[in-house]
C-alpha positions as CSV (number, residue, x, y, z in Angstrom):
1,M,24.2,-18.4,7.9
2,K,20.5,-17.8,8.1
3,K,19.1,-14.8,6.2
4,K,17.5,-12.2,8.4
5,I,13.8,-11.8,7.4
6,P,12.9,-8.1,7.2
7,T,10.1,-6.7,9.3
8,V,6.5,-6.1,8.0
9,D,7.2,-2.3,8.0
10,E,10.4,-2.7,6.1
11,V,8.8,-4.9,3.4
12,A,5.8,-2.5,3.2
13,S,8.1,0.4,2.5
14,D,10.2,-1.6,0.0
15,L,7.0,-2.6,-1.8
16,A,5.6,1.0,-1.9
17,N,8.9,2.2,-3.2
18,K,8.8,-0.4,-6.0
19,H,5.3,0.7,-6.8
20,F,6.3,4.4,-6.9
21,E,9.1,3.4,-9.3
22,L,7.1,1.2,-11.6
23,E,3.8,3.2,-11.7
24,P,4.3,6.7,-13.1
25,G,0.7,7.6,-12.1
26,M,1.2,6.8,-8.4
27,Q,0.4,9.8,-6.3
28,H,0.2,8.5,-2.7
29,I,0.6,5.2,-0.8
30,F,-0.9,4.8,2.7
31,R,-0.8,1.9,5.1
32,L,-4.3,0.6,6.0
33,R,-5.1,-0.3,9.5
34,T,-7.7,-2.6,11.0
35,K,-8.9,-3.7,14.4
36,Q,-7.7,-7.2,13.5
37,A,-4.2,-5.9,12.7
38,K,-3.4,-6.3,16.5
39,Q,-4.3,-9.9,16.2
40,N,-2.6,-10.4,12.8
41,P,0.3,-7.9,12.6
42,E,2.2,-10.0,10.0
43,R,0.2,-8.6,7.1
44,I,0.9,-5.6,4.7
45,M,-2.2,-3.6,3.7
46,L,-1.8,-0.6,1.4
47,L,-4.1,1.9,-0.2
48,E,-2.6,3.2,-3.4
49,V,-3.8,6.4,-5.1
50,N,-3.0,6.0,-8.8
51,E,-4.1,8.5,-11.5
52,Y,-3.8,5.9,-14.2
53,T,-6.0,3.2,-12.6
54,V,-9.5,2.5,-13.7
55,P,-12.2,3.6,-11.2
56,G,-13.8,0.5,-9.7
57,G,-14.5,1.3,-6.1
58,I,-12.9,-0.5,-3.2
59,M,-11.7,-3.8,-4.5
60,P,-9.0,-5.4,-2.1
61,L,-6.5,-7.6,-3.9
62,Y,-5.1,-10.3,-1.8
63,F,-1.6,-11.8,-2.4
64,G,-0.1,-14.7,-0.3
65,A,3.4,-14.6,1.1
66,N,6.1,-15.6,-1.4
67,A,9.9,-15.7,-1.8
68,V,10.1,-12.1,-2.7
69,I,7.4,-10.7,-0.2
70,P,7.5,-12.9,2.9
71,Y,4.2,-11.5,4.2
72,P,0.6,-11.7,2.9
73,C,-0.5,-8.4,1.3
74,I,-3.7,-6.6,0.6
75,I,-3.6,-3.8,-1.9
76,V,-6.5,-1.4,-2.7
77,E,-5.8,0.8,-5.7
78,V,-8.1,3.8,-6.2
79,T,-8.2,6.9,-8.5
80,P,-7.5,10.3,-6.9
81,E,-11.2,11.1,-7.2
82,E,-12.1,7.9,-5.5
83,Y,-9.5,8.7,-2.7
84,E,-11.3,12.0,-2.1
85,K,-14.6,10.0,-1.7
86,V,-12.9,7.7,0.8
87,K,-11.8,10.6,2.8
88,S,-15.2,12.1,2.8
89,K,-16.7,8.7,3.7
90,E,-18.8,8.7,0.5
91,L,-16.9,5.6,-0.6
92,K,-16.4,3.3,2.3
93,L,-13.5,0.9,3.1
94,P,-14.3,-2.4,4.4
95,D,-15.7,-2.4,8.0
96,G,-13.0,-1.5,10.6
97,W,-10.4,-0.4,8.0
98,K,-8.8,3.0,8.4
99,I,-6.2,5.0,6.4
100,G,-3.0,4.9,8.4
101,D,0.4,6.6,7.8
102,E,1.5,7.7,4.4
103,I,4.5,6.1,2.9
104,Q,6.6,8.9,1.3
105,R,7.8,8.6,-2.2
106,P,11.5,8.1,-2.2
107,A,13.6,11.0,-3.1
108,E,14.7,11.2,-6.8
109,T,18.3,10.4,-7.2
110,T,20.3,11.9,-10.1
111,E,23.6,10.8,-11.3
112,V,26.2,13.5,-11.9
113,K,28.4,12.7,-14.9
């Protein structure tokens, strides 16, 4: 049987959940949207706000599709202060990029013993 490939939205959500789990300073993760997204919807773009990252401005990191993440990804990681500058347009995203929906942190699960 052929394995069902998850949708871009499912993979983006799973990737964000892993980043929340692995990065203790992760505060927010947003989907990024572009005008070109309608032409190329098979791509994940995330803006990650991480208090433990180094301030460096807007530096998109590109990752190709692979066996674990079947879609190309672009991740922009910023500090909380840089995020505030993005919101106020003092720090600009690449032309045509906009902050989309926030991916919510997964609820903490606790084991009862």
